[in-house]
N, C-alpha and C positions, 0 to 999 in steps of 0.2 A: 422672515421670508418663507420658511418651511411650513408655517401655519396656513399660508394662503397660496399654494402652488399654482392654482389656476390664474389667480390675479397676476402673479409675477411672470407667468408664461405670456399673458396678454401684454404686459408692459414690455417684455423683451421683444415680442412680435411687433409692437408699435415702433420700437427703435429700429428693428430690422427693416421695416418698411421705409422709415425716414432715411436710412442709409442706402436704400436700394430703389424700389419702385417709386417711392415718394421723394427721391433725392432732389427733385426740382423745387421742392418747398423748403429745403434745408436753410438757405440764407434768410428767408423770411421768418421761419420759425425761430432761428437762432437770434435774430434781431429782437423779436417780440419777447422771448422768454428771458432776455438779458437787459431789457429796457434800453436797447441800443448799445450796450457795453461789449458785446461779443468780440468785435474786432479789436478793441483795446485789450481784452483778455488774451487774444491770440498774439498781438504784437508785444505783449509783456515778455515773451520768451526771447525776443531777438537780442536784447542787450546782454544776455547771459551766455550766448553761444561762444564767445571768446575766440573768434576767428579773425583772420586777416582779410582785407578787401580782396574780392575775387575768389575766395575759398569756395569749394563745392560742399554744400550742406545737404544731407539726406533728410527728407521729411517722411515720417510714417503716417499713413492715413491722411492723404492730402485733401480729401473732401472736394469742395468746389473750387479749390485752388487759390483761395484768398491769401494764405500765407506764402504760397509760391510767388504771388505778385509782390508781397512785402519783401521777400528775400531778394528778388531781382532788383527791386527799387532801391534796396539798401546796398547794392553793388556786389552782391554775392552771386555765385553760380549755385545751381540747385538741381537736384533730381528727387523724384518723389514716387512713393508707391501707395496703392490703395487696392483693396481686394474687390471693391464694388465696381463693376463695369458701368453702372449708371453714373456714379461719381466721376469716373474717368471721362465719360463723354461730355458731361457738363464742364469739367475742368478744362478739357482741351478747347472747347468753344470759348470759354471765358479768356483763356490765355491768348488764343488767336485774336480775339477782339482787342486785347491789350498789346498786340504785336509782340508777344513773347513766345519764343519757340518752346513748346511743351517738351519736357523730359520726364514723362510719366510712365510708370510700369505697373501693370496689374500683377500684384504679388502679395503674399502674406508676410507679416513681420517676422514670423517664426521660420521663414526660409528665404532670406534676402539674397537676390541674385547678383551679388557684388563680391569682389575679391576682398581678401583680408586687408585690414588697416588702410582703407582707401578714403575715409572721411575724417575730417577734424571735428565734426559735430553732427549729431542727429537730433532732430526736433520733432515734436508732436504736440498738437493742441487738442485737448478734450478727447483723448483716446479712450476706448473702452478697456475692459479688463485685459485685453491682449498685451497691454504695456507692462504688466507685471507677470506675464507668463514666463517661466524659466527659459523656455525655448526662445522667446523674443529677446530676453536679456542676454542670452548666450550669443545670439546672432548680432545684436547691437555691439556687444563687446568685441566680437570678431572683426566687424567692419570698421570700428573706430581705430584711429591712430593712438599710440601711447600719449596720454595726456588729454585725449579727446573727451568730449562731453555728450551725454544724452540730456537734453533739456526738454521738459514737457510741462504743460499746463493742465493739471487734472481738474481744476475747479476755479470758479469765480463766484464771489459772494457779494450780493448787493448790500450797500450800506445806506443808500438813499432811495427815494422813489415812493415813500409813503405807503398808502394802502396797496398800491400795485406791487410793491416789493414784498409786503406781507403775504399776498396771495401767491406770488411766484415762489417764494420760499416754501410755502406749504406744498405747492405742486412738486417742487424739487424733492421734498422729503417723502411724499407718498409714491414717487417714482424711483426711489432708491438712490438719488443723486446727492444725498447728504449723509454724513456719518462716516465711520472709519472704513478703510479698505477691508475686504474679507480675509486678508492674510496679513502677517507681520511684514510690512513692506521693507523696513530697514534690513531685516534678516535676509530677505530674498535678494536684495541688491548686493548686500555684503557677500552672500554666497556666490553671486555671479562675478565678484571681483571689483565692484564699484564702491567709491566713496560717495555717500549720499548727503545732500544738504537741501534746504528749501528757503525760499524768501517770499514775502508777500509784497506785491507791487500795487501801490495805490493807483486807482483810475478815477474817473470823474465822479461816479456815484457807486463805486464798488472797489473790491480788492481782488486781484488775480493771484492765485497761488502758483508759484513756479518751483518745480523740483529739478535739481541738478544732480546727475549721477556722473561722476568723473572716473575715467579709466586711468589708473596710475601711469605716470610717465616712465 
């Protein structure tokens, strides 16, 4: 990345637009670049939350509120944060259309506006690098109950789709969405007090990677 600083600045600018001024295109873009698998990748996190019915789960970076709908449909309570006011407006409209009362807060994951040990689980799907920020991990650890989990989906890999899959995988690589994390993730989570594990969840023509960080009980 260091060899092409202008290129990577443009890539980051494109993602910033997608999460903000162009947020209205997010659902369409996500569907296209995943060959329709995006929602399956998101839902892959749900079975790993390890919570009781009615539990209140915190979502980091709620985006357009698709996972909020899934959480409520699964019989869970939920509250969510996102830093983007554009995503917030879209999410509220979508939840109202589903007759779901929005519980959304505009906030950063590095400064969660919640009391200590108030959530049994925290979830995030396709977060940016904020998810491995030590400040984020410290805040998530703080708001989780003992034995609670941070469950996030950092990646989905297409296993079918023919030529379309090959083209999309090439696009993922040139936009920096393939390859290792920029830091030693295991060490960072361990330093924050978490026990880390991961599992690959098979979907229709893809596999979703699910990462589970557990706060000791």
